[in-house]
C-alpha positions in Angstrom: 97.5 111.7 98.7 100.8 110.4 99.5 103.8 111.2 97.1 103.9 107.4 96.4 100.3 107.3 95.4 100.8 110.5 93.1 103.6 108.7 91.3 101.7 105.6 90.8 98.7 107.5 89.5 100.9 109.2 87.1 102.5 105.9 85.9 99.1 104.4 85.5 97.9 107.3 83.4 100.9 107.0 81.1 100.0 103.3 80.6 96.4 104.4 80.0 97.5 106.8 77.3 99.6 104.1 75.6 96.8 101.7 75.5 94.1 104.3 74.5 92.2 103.4 77.8 89.8 106.1 79.1 88.8 104.6 82.3 90.3 102.1 84.9 87.8 100.8 87.4 89.0 99.1 90.7 87.2 97.4 93.3 88.3 97.1 97.0 91.3 94.8 97.0 95.0 94.5 96.2 95.0 96.6 93.1 93.4 99.5 95.1 95.8 98.8 97.9 98.8 99.2 95.6 97.5 102.5 94.2 96.3 104.3 97.3 97.6 102.3 100.2 94.2 101.3 101.4 90.9 99.8 100.4 87.3 100.2 101.9 85.6 97.3 103.5 84.5 94.9 100.6 80.9 93.8 100.7 77.9 93.5 98.4 77.4 97.3 98.0 79.1 98.6 94.8 82.3 100.5 95.6 84.6 101.4 92.8 87.7 103.7 92.4 87.2 105.2 88.9 90.4 106.6 87.3 89.9 108.7 84.2 92.6 110.5 82.1 93.1 113.5 84.4 90.9 112.8 87.5 89.8 110.0 89.8 86.7 109.5 92.0 85.0 107.0 94.2 81.6 105.4 93.8 81.1 105.0 97.6 78.4 103.4 99.7 77.3 106.1 102.2 77.7 103.5 104.9 81.5 103.3 104.4 82.0 107.0 103.4 83.1 108.3 106.9 85.5 105.5 107.7 87.1 105.7 104.2 87.5 109.5 104.4 90.0 109.0 107.1 92.3 107.3 104.6 92.0 109.3 101.3 91.1 112.7 99.9 89.8 111.3 96.6 86.5 112.7 95.6 83.5 110.5 96.7 80.1 110.1 94.9 78.2 108.6 97.7 75.0 106.5 97.4 72.6 105.2 99.9 70.7 101.9 100.2 67.3 103.5 99.6 68.3 105.0 96.3 70.9 102.6 94.9 74.2 103.4 93.0 73.1 104.2 89.5 72.8 107.9 89.7 76.0 108.2 91.7 77.8 106.2 89.2 76.8 108.3 86.3 77.9 111.4 88.2 81.2 109.7 89.1 81.8 108.8 85.5 81.1 112.3 84.3 83.4 113.6 87.1 86.4 111.7 85.9 85.8 112.4 82.2 84.8 108.8 81.3 81.2 108.9 80.5 82.0 107.6 77.0 85.4 106.0 77.0 86.6 104.1 74.0 88.2 101.4 76.1 87.9 100.6 79.8 90.1 98.4 82.2 88.3 96.2 84.7 89.9 94.9 87.9 89.7 91.2 87.2 89.0 90.5 90.9 86.0 92.6 91.1 82.5 91.0 91.8 80.6 90.3 88.6 77.6 92.5 89.7 79.9 95.4 90.1 81.4 94.9 86.7 78.0 94.5 85.0 76.6 97.6 86.8 79.6 99.7 85.3 79.3 98.0 81.7 75.6 98.7 81.8 76.2 102.3 82.5 78.5 102.8 79.5 77.8 102.9 75.7 77.3 99.3 74.3 80.4 99.5 72.0 82.9 100.4 74.7 85.9 98.0 74.5 87.0 96.4 77.8 90.0 94.5 79.1 91.6 93.5 82.3 94.7 95.0 84.1 97.8 93.3 82.7 98.9 95.9 80.2 98.2 98.8 82.7 98.1 98.6 86.4 99.1 94.9 86.3 102.2 95.7 84.4 103.2 98.4 87.0 102.6 96.1 89.9 105.0 93.4 88.5 107.9 95.5 89.0 108.7 96.1 92.5 110.2 99.3 93.9 112.7 99.5 96.9 109.9 99.9 99.6 108.3 96.7 98.3 111.5 94.8 98.1 112.5 95.8 101.7 109.1 94.4 103.0 109.5 91.3 101.0 112.9 90.7 102.2 111.8 91.3 105.8 109.1 88.7 105.5 111.5 86.2 103.9 113.7 86.6 107.0 110.7 85.8 109.3 109.8 82.8 107.1 113.4 81.5 107.4 113.3 81.7 111.2 109.9 80.0 111.2 111.3 77.2 109.1 114.4 76.9 111.5 111.7 76.7 114.4 110.1 73.8 112.6 113.5 72.1 112.1 114.2 72.4 115.8 110.9 70.9 116.8 110.3 68.2 114.2 110.6 64.5 115.8 109.0 61.2 115.4 105.7 60.8 117.1 104.4 64.3 116.6 101.6 65.0 114.1 101.7 67.2 111.1 99.2 69.5 112.9 101.5 69.8 115.9 104.4 70.8 113.7 102.2 73.2 112.0 101.3 74.8 115.2 104.9 75.4 116.0 105.3 77.2 112.7 102.2 79.4 113.2 103.5 80.2 116.7 106.9 81.4 115.4 105.2 83.7 112.8 103.0 85.1 115.5 105.9 85.7 117.8 107.5 88.0 115.2 104.2 89.9 114.6 103.4 88.2 111.4 100.1 86.6 110.6 100.5 83.0 109.6 99.1 82.5 106.1 99.6 78.9 105.3 101.5 75.8 106.7 101.7 72.8 104.4 103.4 69.9 106.4 103.3 66.6 104.3 105.1 63.6 105.7 105.9 60.5 103.8 103.2 59.7 101.3 101.4 63.0 102.1 104.3 64.9 100.7 103.3 63.6 97.3 100.3 65.9 97.4 101.6 69.3 96.5 99.0 71.2 98.5 98.4 68.8 101.2 96.8 70.2 104.5 98.5 69.4 107.8 96.7 66.3 109.2 96.7 64.1 112.3 99.1 61.8 110.5 102.0 60.9 112.8 105.5 61.8 111.6 107.5 58.5 111.7 111.2 57.6 111.7 112.2 57.4 108.0 109.7 60.0 106.8 110.6 62.8 104.3 108.6 65.9 105.2 107.7 68.8 102.7 107.4 71.9 104.8 105.9 74.9 102.7 105.1 77.9 104.8 104.2 81.6 104.6 103.1 84.5 106.8 102.2 88.2 106.3 103.5 91.3 108.0 103.0 95.1 107.0 101.0 94.1 104.1 103.4 91.7 102.4 103.7 87.9 102.4 106.3 85.2 102.4 106.6 81.8 101.0 109.2 79.2 101.3 109.5 75.5 101.0 112.3 73.2 102.5 112.6 69.5 103.2 113.4 67.5 106.4 113.9 63.9 106.9 113.4 62.1 110.2 116.2 59.7 110.8 117.3 57.6 107.8 116.2 58.9 104.5 113.7 56.9 102.4 115.3 54.9 99.5 116.1 57.1 96.6 115.6 60.4 98.5 119.2 61.8 98.1 119.2 61.3 94.3 115.8 63.0 93.8 116.6 65.9 96.1 119.7 66.5 94.0 117.6 66.4 90.8 115.2 69.0 92.2 118.0 71.2 93.4 119.6 71.1 90.0 116.2 72.1 88.5 116.2 75.1 90.9 119.7 76.1 89.7 118.7 75.7 86.0 115.7 78.0 86.6 117.9 80.5 88.4 120.4 80.5 85.6 117.7 80.9 82.9 115.9 83.9 84.7 117.3 87.0 83.2 115.6 90.3 82.0 114.3 89.9 78.6 113.7 86.2 78.9 110.2 84.7 78.4 108.8 83.2 81.6 108.2 79.9 79.9 111.8 79.6 79.2 112.5 79.6 82.9 109.9 76.9 83.4 111.4 74.9 80.5 114.8 75.0 82.1 113.6 73.5 85.3 111.4 71.0 83.6 114.1 69.8 81.3 116.3 68.8 84.3 113.5 66.7 85.8 112.5 65.2 82.5 115.9 64.3 81.5 116.3 62.5 84.9 113.2 60.4 84.0 110.7 62.1 86.6 108.9 64.5 84.1 105.5 63.0 84.8 106.0 63.6 88.5 106.6 67.4 88.2 102.8 68.3 88.2 102.7 72.1 88.6 104.2 75.3 87.2 107.8 76.4 88.2 106.6 79.6 90.0 104.2 82.4 90.6 104.7 86.2 91.2 104.5 87.7 94.7 103.8 91.1 95.9 100.9 92.4 97.9 99.2 89.2 96.9 100.9 85.8 97.7 100.2 84.7 94.1 100.1 87.2 91.4 101.7 87.8 88.0 104.2 86.9 86.6 103.3 83.1 86.6 106.3 81.0 85.5 104.5 78.4 83.4 105.1 76.3 80.3 102.9 78.6 78.3 103.6 82.1 79.7 104.7 84.7 77.1 105.4 87.3 79.9 108.8 88.9 79.2 110.7 89.1 82.5 111.8 92.4 83.6 114.2 93.8 86.2 112.2 94.2 89.5 109.8 91.4 89.0 109.5 89.0 92.0 108.5 85.4 91.7 109.0 82.0 93.1 111.0 79.2 91.7 109.8 75.9 93.1 110.2 72.7 91.0 109.2 69.5 92.6 109.0 65.7 92.1 106.0 63.8 93.8 106.2 60.0 94.0 102.7 58.7 95.0 102.7 56.7 98.1 106.3 57.5 98.9 107.2 61.1 99.2 107.4 64.4 97.6 110.4 66.9 97.3 109.8 70.6 96.6 112.4 73.3 97.0 111.0 76.9 96.8 112.7 80.3 96.9 111.3 83.8 96.2 113.6 85.9 93.9 113.7 89.5 92.7 115.0 89.8 89.2 118.1 92.1 89.0 120.0 93.4 85.9 122.3 90.5 86.2 120.0 87.7 87.4 117.8 86.7 90.3 118.5 87.6 93.9 117.2 85.1 96.3 115.3 86.6 99.3 115.8 83.7 101.6 119.2 83.2 103.4 118.3 79.6 104.4 120.2 77.0 102.4 118.1 74.3 100.4 119.9 71.3 101.9 117.6 68.9 103.5 117.4 69.0 107.4 118.1 65.8 109.1 116.1 65.6 112.4 117.4 63.8 115.3 115.6 60.7 116.4 
């Protein structure tokens, strides 16, 4: 086990003790990745990392055991298809000292059949919850190694956006511009993750998929892109206009930029996430466009592209130093255009540090 994994297990067990949790159960996925730097192949065979007060062990399908052993020295309780997992699960629970825990934490992303298998193996009065107070709370605060990877990916996304700016022109389709974006991510060894290109009225759909729609002179174009390298993602949204801007564009871009600035000013350690959302939303509502801001102000980002904390109107999450999240207010005018400006920030003691180096000014494409 690496030193980083050892320190994360120790931090998790401190959280478990604070919450009177006797067992944390993780399925293959990002929680497991964060803790041990790896997860076995996820399929229909129950595979669980079980963490007790002092020991940890895997419930491991025999089919995956040999390959997984190359990545971890954690104890395995293997089970084969002809016998099923029940006996191995009971042995694993006993091994980690969690045969009768008072409270358990379930990975909220695990398959329902995995969760029910575990619940049925425990006493009926066992209390259960998901990860926010334990492993989830730890994942929200990024360390320097995570910051470095997020910063690196933000730089790649900046350059992919600049590649899009250099290529955009009247007559090309949204899909053709998206292909240029994907090509740039690939050229830097990053896997393209998503590529929203919304021209004209398509930009009023926040999660529009790039289509065969031809980009025309006078279009405002929403470009929201992200890639992934070395296990971490990027996410950025900028605007381009092709030739003369549509009527009212400049005024609304200014409103959205002011909303970004208000959210950046509000984001401080100790502030509730909903207060950051409220700051951005107030700017847009006061300008008369509140009904056209149709989504939350932001989402957390780490191993997952979307993870806590969520910057919503109802979130009671207290922001802490080291949290990473997006700030991305928008205004979407049906049939005309949409404007969204998005940056990923890491919260420092004195406020947010924006990971991107690319200005939020609109790019004006040559025609």
